[in-house]
Each structure stands twice: as structure tokens, then as C-alpha cells.
N, C-alpha and C positions, 0 to 999 in steps of 0.2 A: 408523387414520392413513393408511397408500395410500389408502383408497377416499379417504377427503377432501382427499387432493393431489390424486387425478384427476380429484372436482366445482369442488373451488373452486382458486385460484390463490395463498391466503394463505392460510397454518391455523397459527392462537398454541396454543402447545403451554400452558397456566399451572397455577398450582400452587404452593406455597408450597419454599422457598429446600432444596434436599436431599431434594426429590422424584424426582428421578431424569428430571428434564428436559432436559438435556444431555445423557445418553446414549440417552435413547429415539428425540430428533432423531440423533441419530448412529447407532442400528440404523435409523433409517427411511428416512435418508438411503442407507444404505448396499442396502439393500431397489431403492429404486426410480430410484438411479442410476442406470443400463442403461437405463433408458426418455428420458433425454434427450442430446441429441446433446454437451451440452457438458458432463456430468456434473452432480457434487453440488459447488459450492463452499461452505466455510467461513465465517465474519463473526464475528470473538468480540469482543464488546462490552463486556464485561467489563474490560476496561484503561482502555475510554472514561469518562473522568468528564465531558468537554465535551462536552455533547451539542450543542456548533455544530462537533466535529470529527467526527458524522456525516457522510459526504462523502455528501449524496444526489444532486445535481447532477451531481456526476462519476460516481458511479458508475453513476446511467442512461445516462450518456451510451456508459460504456464494453460493460455489458452489453445495449444496444438492439439488438444482432445474434447476442445468441446465446441457443441452446433450454440451461436448467441450473433446476437446484435450487437456489436459496439461502439455505441454512439463516441466522439472526441469531440469533444465540443469548448471554443474559443481555439482553434489553431492558431492564428495568427499570428502573431509573436513567438511561437516557434515553430513557423511553417516546415522552416526544413527537418526539423529533426521529426516533427510528424509526420510526412513525406516520407523518412526513412523509413517509422515507423509503421506504416503503411504498408509500405511494398515487400516490410517483414514478415508482417500478418498475411499477406497476399499470398507469401510465397511459402512459407511456413504452416497457414492454419486453414485449412481447404474448409471447412462447418465456418469461418467465421467471417460476416459483412461486417463495413465498418460504414456507418452514417456520421458526416465530420459538416461543422459548423465552421467557415473562416469568413474572413475579408477575404480574399483570394486563393483559390482553385491554387491546390499540393502538388499537381504537375506530376502526378505519376502514373505510368502504365494500365487502362483501363478504368480509370477515374469518370465518370459519369456526374456533371456539375446539373446542378437544381438552384437557377437563379430566381433570390427569392427578392419579387417584387416590392412596392411597397401597398400599401392596404386600396380598398375601393373609393375612387372619388365620388362627391356629388355633384349630381346635377342641382340647379339653382331653382327649379319651380315649385316640386311639389316636395309638401314637408314629410308627408309620410315616406317618398323617398327618403329624403334626408337623414331621418329614423332608422332607415332600414341600412342604410349604408353604413360597412365597417369605421370608416374612419371616425365618422361623425357618431356614431355609435359608441365609440373607444373614446371619444373628447367628451359625452355628455355623463357616462359612470364619472370620469374623472373628476370632470366638474362638478356634480353633484356631492361625490368625498370631499372637495375643499370647501362648497356651498351647498351646504344642503336648500337652499333659495333655488338653487340654479335650475330656467325650464328651458327646455327648446321649444320655446314657443312660435311666431312668426314673424316675431321684431330679431330673435338671437337667430332663429336656422340661417338663413339665408348669408349672416355675416359670421358663423360656425362654417358652411361651409367653405369659404373665400378662408377663414384662417387654416384650415385644415388642408387646403388644394396649396398653399404657400407652406405649409409643412411638409409638403411631398408624399405624404401621407404617414411618414415614419410613427412605428409605436413611440420612441422614445420624446421622439420632440411634442407628440402631442399631447402625452402627458407632461411635458415640462412644462406645456404654454398654460394646461387645461389646471395646472397646481397656483394658478396667476387670478383664475378667475376672480375670486373673494377680490381681492387686492387691485383688482387693474379691471374688469369686466370684459366682455367680447370684445365692444371694438375699440377699447387702446389696446389688448392685446393684437389683434390686425392690422392698426398703424405701429407700435413699436416693432413687432414684426418686419414689418415695413423697414424702416428705418435701418433695424441693425442688421438684415442681412445685407443691402447696402453698403453697410459701416463695418462690418466684419469680411466679409470677401475682398473688399477694397480694390470694387471691381467700378465697373460701367455700372449705372445703376439701373442703366438699360437692359440688362441680360437676362438671362433664361431661367423659368423661374425653376427649371430642369438642375442648374446649377444653386441653387441654394441648400448647400450641401447639411446635413448632420451636424458636423461640427460647427456650421455658424450660429446653429440652432445651440447649441450645448455652450459656444463661447458669451452668445447673447443672456444666456443665461447667469453665466459669470461673471459678468458685466456689470449686472442687476446688484451685485453683491459690493461695500465695501473693501477701501483696500487690506482691512486687518481681517473682513473674513473673506476673500481672494490667496492671504497668504496661508491663511488654516487651510482653507479647500485642497492647496496645492502640496501644501505638507501632509494631510490623510492621506490622501488619491498615493501615499506611499504603500499602505497596507494592504498586503495582496489579499485580504481576506475580511470576517468582522474584527472590530475592534471597539474596546467603552471607550467610556468619556474619560476617561484617568490615561489611557495609553494615546487618544488625541493629548491631551497635554503634556502627557512625557512629549510625544514627536512635536507639535509644534506650538506648543507653548505654556505655562502657565493657565492661561488669559483663555484660552480655547475654547472654553466650555462654551461662554453666550457663542460664538460663533458658527461651533457644530449645532448647537437647539437653531439657529438661525439657515444652516444648510439644511435642515428638515425639514423643514417650512418650506423651502425652494426644492423639495425634492432632487437636490443632491448629496441626499445621502438617504438612504431607506430608514424607516422607523426601528427603532431597536428592539432586537427579538435576543431569546434568553437563549445563549449558547449552552456548550456538554457540562461548564462548569455551573451551569444555572446565571451567571452572571453576563446582563444588557448589552451586546453590540452593535453597535452602525454597520451599515452594511453600503458599501459606494458602487456603482454597477461599475460592470467592466468598460463600458464607453467611457465611461467619464473616467475612468481611472489613467483607462489611456489618454483620455485628455488632458488630465491634471501631471502625467506623466513628462507629456509637452511641453505646457506649462515651466516644472522644473527645470528642465532641460535648456529651455530660453531664457529664463532669470538666471540661470545659474545654480542653482538651490541644493540638483540631484544629490551630488555627492553627500552636501550638508542632512538633508532628509533619511539617506541611505546608511546616514553614522548614527545618526537621533536612531531612526528604527534598531539596527544592530544596537547599539546601548541600551533602547527598551526593552529589548530582549535578551538582554544576558542580564539585565536586573531581575525580568520577569523570573530565568529563570533559575538566576541564582535561589532565589525568593523560594520558589518553588522546590530548590534541593536539598535546601534549610528545612522546608516546612515536611519534607518527607522523612525524615528522620525524628521527628517531633513524634511524642504517642500521639494515634490517631489521625495524624494530618497526610499521611501518604496520599491516599483517595484521592483528596482536596488538590491535591500538588498534582498529580497526575492528569484529575480532570482540568485544570485550569490550563497548563501544558498541551494536551488535547484540543481544545479549544481554542489555543496558537499557535497549531500544529504549521499553518501557512507563514505565519510569519517568522517562525524559526527558524523555517525552511529557508526564506527567502533572505534572513537577517545572518544564517551561516553563509551560505554563496557568495555574499558579499562580501563580506569579513575575511572567506577566504582569499580571494581576490585583490582586497584594500588594505588589513589588517588583520595579519593570518596570528599576531600574538591576543587578538580580540576572538579569533576564530576557534583556539584551539580556548580560550576561558569558556565561551561557549559550550564545544563540543563535550568538555568536560562537565558545566552542570545539569548535562543534557543525558547523560552516560546510564542515570540508571532508570530514567523515562522510556530511554530506547530498550533496553533491558526487559523493564516489566513489559512492555507493549511487543514487543519480541520483532524489533528491527534494529540491532546492533548490526548483525551483517548486512542489513540492507544501507546504511550509513558508512558501510568502509571505505567506501573510496572520496566521499567528499572530507573525510573524519584523515584520510590517508594525506589528502590532496594539502591541507592544513601543514601536517607535520611537515610534509617534505620542506615550507616554506619559513619554517622557524627553527629558531636558533636550537640547535641538538645540544642536548643536557641541561635547556632551561625546563622548566616546573610546567607547564604549559606541554613542552614536548615531551616529558615521563609521562603525564597523566594521558593523554592523547596516544601515545605506545602502548601503554597498559590496557587501554579499551579497545587498541585493533589487535591487542595481542587475543584478549575474547573473542573479541567477535571472527577471526580465522580461526580460534578453534573450534567454536560452533559451526563452521562452517566444515568441519574438517580441514581444513588448511594446515596442519600442524608443524610442516617447516616452518612456514612463515608466522603463525603464531609462534613459532620457540624461538624466529628472528626479536619479534619485535619485543619482548620477554628478556632475550638476552641482552640487547640493546641497551634497555632502562639500566639492566643490571650492570654492564662494565657502564655508562656512563655516570654511576653515582660509584663504582668502587673508587675507595680511597677518602670518598666526602666523610659525615657524621652521617649515621644509624637518620636512615628516614622510611617513611612510610611506603615509599615509590619503591623502595629496594624492597620492604618485606612484601607488596603486591606481587611486583617485577619475579622473587622466588617462590611462592606461589604458583604462579600463575608456568613457570616454569617445571615443580613438580608434577602438575598437570597433565599437559603436553608432556612430558618425558614418560609417564606414566603411559598412557595412549600407547606412544610409541616401544614401549615394551622396556624401558631403560627404568625398571622399578626399585634397582640400588639407589641407581641418581635422584631417583624422584620420592625417594624418604626422606634421602641427606638432604636435599633442596627444602623439603616442608619443613623438613628438624631447624635448621636455617633462621628461614618464614619465623615460624614459632621462637622461637627465638630473641628474634629480634622485634618481633611486636609486641613482644609484654616487655622488652627494657624499654623501649617508646612509648608502651602504652596505645598500643593499636588497637583498637577492637575489631575493628574490619579484618585488618590484618591478622590478628589471632584466629579469629572465627575462618578463614580461608584457609589459615595453614592447620588447622586442625581437624578440619573435613579431607583436604588433601591424604593427610599422615591416618585420616581414621580409614579413607579408600585403599591407600599403603597395602597395609593392614587387611584387610577385605581380600585385596588379591592373592596376598601372603596366604590365607586360611587363618589368618591368627583372630579370631573372629573375639576372645577374649579381649583382647586391645582395637579391634575395632569398634566395638560398638562404646565403650566408655568414652571414647575421642569423637564418637560421634554426638553423645550427650552434654557433653564437657563445652563441645562449638555451639550447640542448641540453650544452653544457659547465659551466653551473650547476647546481652538482648539491646544495649542502652547505646544511643546513639547507632545506630546502625540503617541503613536504607529497608525496607521491607522485602524486599527482593533478593538479599543477602538473607537477612534472617528465615526468609521461606526456606530457601537451598538447604540449609536443614534438614528440616521434614524430607527431602528427596536424599541425602545421604543416611540418615537413619532409619529410610523405610528401605533403602539395600541391603544394611548393613545387619541389622535383625531378621530379613529375610534369610539371608545367604545363614545366617549364624540359628535358621531355624526357626525364630520368632516370631510366625506367623502370625499370631494373633497380635500381638504389638506392633509387629508391622504396617498391619491394614489398621489398625486403629490411627497411625504417624502419618501414614501415607493419604488417609482419606482427610483426617485434620487439613493435613497440610493442601491436599488438591482444593478442599475449603474457601481455607484463607485465599489462595490463590486465586479462584474465581471471585470473591470478595473483592480481592483487588486488581480486579481484570488484568493479572500476573501470565501473558501468555506463556512466555518463556518457562516458568515454573511448573506450568499446568502441563507443556509437553516431555516437559522432565519427568514428571509424576505419573502422565495416565500410563505408559509403557509400565512401571513398576508394580503398578497397580491391578493393572491387566496379568500380570505375572502370578499376583498373589488368587485372583479371580480364578485363575487355571491352577493352581495349585490346590483350592478349596475346590473345583470341578464346577465353579460356576462359568460354566462357555460363554452361555447368553451375555453375559456382564462383562465379562473378556472380550468378547468380540466389539459391544459397546464402547467399549474404553481405549481399544485401539485404532476402533475407527477414529474417535474423538483426538484420538493423540496422532496419528497420523495427519489427518488433516491441518493440527498444529504446526506437527514438525515441517513440514511441506510451506505454509506460510509463513513461518517465521526462519526460514532455512536454516534452522538447526539439525545438521544431517546427523550428527549423533544418535538425535533420538529419534529420527526414523531409522536410520540401521536399527537400534535397541528395539522399533514398533515391527519390522521386517520380520526380526526375528522370532519375538514376543509372535507374531501370526503364524509365522512357523510351527512352534508351541503349541498352536491353537487347532491348526487342522491338524499333527500326532493327535491329539486328544481327544478328536473329533473324527478321527480315521479316513482322512485325509490325507495318505501318506505320500501321495505324489508330490503334491501340493506342498505339503512341509519340506520335502527335498530339495526343491525347486528355490524355495522361498531362501534355506538356507544357505543353499549353493551362491544367492545374490548376494545377502548379506556378505558371505567372504572374500567373494567376488568385487564387491566394491570395497570394502574391508582393505583389501589388500594394494587396490587401484586408490585408495586414498595415502596409501603408506601407512595403513595399524598392523604392521608386525606383530601384535600380540593381540588377541579377540578375545582372549579371557572371559571379557566385559558381556560378550553376546553368546559365550560358548559353554555355562557352568551348568552342567546336569546333560547335556548336548550326547556323551558319548553312545549311553544305553537310547538316547531314543534314534537315535542316527542306525546303532545297529535293529534296530525292532522296524522302523521304517523299510530299509534296506529289505530288511529279512521277509517283510511281506510285499513289497513287490517284486521280487527276485534280481538277480545284475540286472540284465538287460534295462528295464525299466527304469531302475532306480536313477542308473548312468544313463540315460535319457535327460530323467526327470532335476537330476542334476547340471546335467550340458545347458540345459534351458535358463536352470535360473541364471549358472553363470557367464551365459548370454547377455543375459539386462542388465541395462542399464541402473542407474537407481530412482530415476523415475517412472521409467516402465515396471519396477516392480514395487516403487510405491502402488502403482496403480492395480497392477494386480491384487496387492494385499486387502485394497479397497474394495476391490471385488468382491472379495472372498470372505469380509465382512459385511459384506452389504445387507441390513437384513428387511430389506424387500424381500419381495415374490420371487420364487426361482427364474430364473434366468429362460431365454428360450432354449431350445434343446439342438443339439450339433446340428447341421444340416447335414441333410444326406444328400444323396447321386440328384435323389428328385426336384429337391427345391433349390441348388446352386447348383449352376455349369462347374466343370472345371475349372475354365478359364475365372467364375467368378472367385468360386474357391480357393486361387490363386489371388486374384484381388483384396480381398478379405485378409489372406496371409500376411502381404504386402503392409499393409492397413496395419494392422498388428505388431507387425515390427516398425513403426514408428515411422512406416515413407512418404511424402506428400504425395501429393497427384501428380505434380510436377515429374518427381522423383521416380514412381508408376511407370507414367509414361517412357520415358528414355530406356528402363529398364525392358520395358514390353515392345518398346519400338511403335509404340501407337500414340497416338496425341492425348492432348491432355480433357480433350472435352470428349472424349469417347470415356476415358479412366472416368468422367461425371458423370459419363452415360448409365456406363456400368454400373457404379455404386448409386447410384438413383434406383437401379433394378434391383438390385441388392436389398436396399432398403425397404420396396415394396415387399417384395418378396419374406424378406426377414421380421419387419416393424423393426429394426436396428437404426434410428434415426441418426445419432452422433458416433464418431469415431471410437469414443472410449465402449459404446454398447457392442461396435463390430471388433474391436480387441478381444472385448468378455466373448464373443461368438465364436471366435478365432482360439479364445484359449479352451474355452468348456468345448468343443470340436477336437481339440488337439492340433489343430492346425499350425499352432507354434508352443 
């Protein structure tokens, strides 16, 4: 396996369920992780039921500059999407290798297949040889767990040898059989397996042993259950990940508890383990879940089980939403949803197709959690699908449009965000005042301000405030006050901005924690712009601490660039660099492009403060170019106090060098600029010096430049009229000369050398 990974960029381990593919992939990953600069990453696809949720494009963009081994586990149920993902990664990410596990090949060009066979089978003569045999050793270990008195002696040894042979040496089948040693004894196990295989294959009793499949073994275990236990087994197989006993009762019926305990005894469920919320959860192996899904389809219970799961998900999400607004309840509520993440995803995906109204209610209940965990932008597509299938103007549709508006705004898609908020405003016009209208007006205010339409923004915020106060909507009032505060700040009216922000901060009852923490962000901004730096620092530091305690990634991403700005004003450049670097990482992770732009701008300020005028001009130019590309006609929020800094930086460099630095930034994409900023805030040791004519040839310097410009090996080959293999050979030699293992390192080398 390690040899295949040395030779091929995509290796797929194939074999039946229960053959040990996941375990083998994990062991191989541990062995080879040190060969990759960014180690080995695992992507578990078993909980993903909808192929559309496999993030091909997004993952390729994230990994384009990484050197790592990506382990894609359990691809068979989304084989087509996994194949597209692998093809995209191979084309776009030259330093990524993929180790996949699946029951069938992915059928991607360049794929190397490793067929995982069964464990070794024993002879029947030598007891010492039996004990050393892999399949017998596994059976003996698991049998001793079930029956502490089990011994592989001269009487049991030959029977165990025949038993594991009849089980094809497949680990799951062996473990299931060993779990019954205490109840049946080894001789009866062997006898029953003979009968069950013949019964469940419904074929010739004289069929060859190799035709006795893992499915027959699992089915045999299933047939040992009584009808009530079978029904519960089928029902709980709908869970895509761990589930509590209460969850099983919600989906399989209130009397499911004893059956669940019986399934644990039968090794059809793993013993419960504590989840992220501290609650014990049972887990069904993926192979058994697939088997249960087949039974649900055969019995016509599939839709019933899926609907029950969606109903359970909605109840849990609703309870978590209510808990998040209770004093001290937010953290527990968020951890509960963390533990139920896979269930929420599956339930929402099913509901979008089968029950759009439920899907919208579920999305509405999860919105606060998506915001806190920095996932709001990533859920845009699925929520948009649900909204598209719902009745326009309905309560669920309005709530979804509001969340979609904020998601689009955080992604810097201002036109789309304005469209969502406006759709709600228009849908409720002529109706009695509502929270939906107050939220829509506040959202419009936020977007209009960023578009430079400040007078309209202030007008919408004032309407939202009056409406929220009229109907007693604290969340709407808080949003309206923060928008009015920022509008006043933009206009330079600090005497108005600060009191408005303070008013917003006094609203605490009945609010999600993420919304309440937003006030710290706004207050930090307006206090700093008013010149009250000490109080701004206290507000920002306290807000960041609260956001960290709550695991609130969105507000952390909001606050970190503002705190970095305060660090810079106080001359704490080391602290500023650390806060900027953390903020940039979070902004990239959460997709909050506005905060990423802010971080890039502040990084330019850091460079200016530390005597790096060229880098400062490059980053400021990148911000301006990206902002214009995203439709941000007013960059006041990025360019405060910038005129004097620009003048000083340009004067320090002179016209020619200043123009070159700004042209370089203007040509950067937002992701390239982010990588550049991360490089500039890296606290590590100094990077390699720029390669001179000695270390690198002219051709090698050209290749480094193209890599830094974001070209893949295939694109470089086409541009230089050479083969992809030749490009790879050149880059290998460059790495040997420079010690730069990753493409990101080569980019840093190019930037340091002035090649880009």
C-alpha cells in the first residue's frame, strides 16, 4: 500500500463491507503521514447520504496549496460524486494524494486499486499455528471479551479454524460470531452458520464456501432477533451516526429501549460512548446500517423511518434553539447540535426533497447554530433549495429568506443578499407589522451601507427600529440599533454612534448569544473610531473572550481584525500579527469574506507599521481590487486613516516601486492575497532567502513563478509546451535545492524573491 502511494496519486482500497478497509487505510495513513508537509487528513463520507453534499469544488480550492494525504473513507454510496471529487483534486491539487476506501473502484483515470482480501485462514493440525493465524487470533480476542472463560484449546481450536474459514476470514463476520460464544458455544456456532448460510442465500446447499457472503453473515445475526428487535434494528439503521436511547425511542417507538440493549448484546450496535455533549450514544457500523437500509426498502418502511428521523431532528433543533436563548443554555444547546450534526444534515436533505415545509422549519431552528459555528454560508445552497419549493410568503419561507440574506452578505454577494431581504419586505407589505419585516429592513440597511447607499441604509434602519419597538421584538431592535450605530459611524457622527451601540448592548433578554455578542463587535468599532481606544480594547477583549467560551467562530472572525487594529494603534505589532493570523484563518474557514478583507487591510497596516512599505501597498491594492470585484463601491470601512499611510508608503518606495507593488496586489485573487497575508504574519523562523542564479536555473525560476501565480502542473505544462511529468521532475529538483516542500512554500519563495 505504501508503495502504491509512492507511485500513484489515487489509490482505492476495495473489498466488501467489514473487510477492514477503514482500519487498513488508517494504519497506512499513520505510516506515511510524515512524508507530507501537511500530514494526513480524513474525510468520513459514511454520514453523507446526498451525493450533492460532497464538496468537490470547495475542497479543491482549500487544498490547492496543501501537500497532504487525503483519506476518503466509505465512498461506495456516493461513488459518482467521490469520483468527481478525486478527478477535481488530481487536476487542481498537484501535491495532494488520495487514499480512498470503497466497495467498488471509483473509475477515475490514474486510479490504482488495492483489493483487500480476507484475513489469513488456518490449517487444522498445529495448535500453535492456529493461535498465530490472523483470523483465529481475532476470533479468540473477541470471544474472550464475550466470555472470559473461553480458551483456544485442543478441543476448540479445530472448530474455530473451520468456523473462521466458513466466515471467509472477514473481520466483521468473525466479530459477530465471537459475540455469541457465551450463549451458543463454538460447536453450535459452527452448526448454525452452516444452516443459516444455506437458508439466507436461498441457493444450492452445495454452493462453494466463497459464495457465503458477509451479507449472509449479517442476515444470520439479524434472524437471531425476534420480530420486535428486528423492527427496532431496521428503524435505528436510519441514523447516520451515533444516537441516544431517547433518539431511538423517538424513531423506533417508545418501547424500543429493551430492544436497543439487546442489539448491543448481539454486537449489532456498539456500546454507547459519550458524544460532544456528554450524552451516551450508540453507533451502528456502516455495513450494518447499509444492511438495515436495504431491509427498510424491502419492507416499505423507508419513508416512514426517514420522516420519523426528520421529526426527531426538528424537535431536537427546536429544543436547542429555545435552550440557546435561556440564561446559560447556549453552550449546552450548541454542543447538543454538534453531536447531532450528521442527523441534522441527513434530515434536512431528506426534508428538502419530501417535506419542504419541515425543511424550512428545521433550517430556521438551526440558523443560530450555523452562525455560531461559522457555517451559515456553507448551508446556503440547501436552504435555498428548500425555500424554492415552499410557498412564497409563508412563515418558513420568510425565515429562510432572512437567513439566506445574511449568508449571502457574509460571502460578499451583496446583490443576492439585497434580493433576499427585499423579497421578504415585499412579501409582507400591506400586512400587519411583523418580526420578519423588522429583520428584512435591518438586513437591507446593512447591505445598502456596504453598497455605499448610506442615506437609504439609515432610513431602513430607522424604520426597522420603530417597527421592532412597536411589536416588542428585542432581536429586531438590537439589529436596528447596531445598524444605526454603524451608519452614524460611517458619517463620522461618533457622538451618535457610541450611544446607539451602548443601547444595543443593554438588550439582553430573549436573544441568541451570537446576536448579543454582535454588540461587542459594533461597540469596539465605534469606540475605536471615536478615539476611545482603551474602552474599545476592553470591549473587544471581553467580547472575544465570550466568543471563545461559546465556540462562536463568526464573532471571533469579526472581532479579531478589530482587536488587531487596536494592537497596532498601541504599537503592539507582535500581538497584532497573532490576532490577524488567527482572524485570517477563521475568515477563510467560515467563508466570511468581509472579515477576510478587513484582515487583509489590517495586515497592510501592520506591514506599514513594521517598515514593509511594498507589502503594505500590495495588500491595500488587493483589498481595493477584490472589493470592487465584489461590488463594494464604498470601502470607507477599510480605508479609514489610509491616506497618510499611502502617502508615506509611496514616498518610501518611490513612484516606480510603489506602482509595481500596487499592480501586484491588484492582480491577486482574494485567496492568493489571504495566503500572502498569512505568510507575512507567520511567527515562525525566517523563510529561505530568494534563490539567486546559482541555486535555481532560469527555467526553474520560471516554474516557481507559475506555481506562485496559482497554475497547476497541467497548466504549466501547456504554457511551456512540456509534459506534466517533466513539470513534476523540475519541481522535485526545485524542492531539493530550496527545501520548499509545499506549493505554498514555493509561493512564499517566489514572493520573497520578487518573482511575483
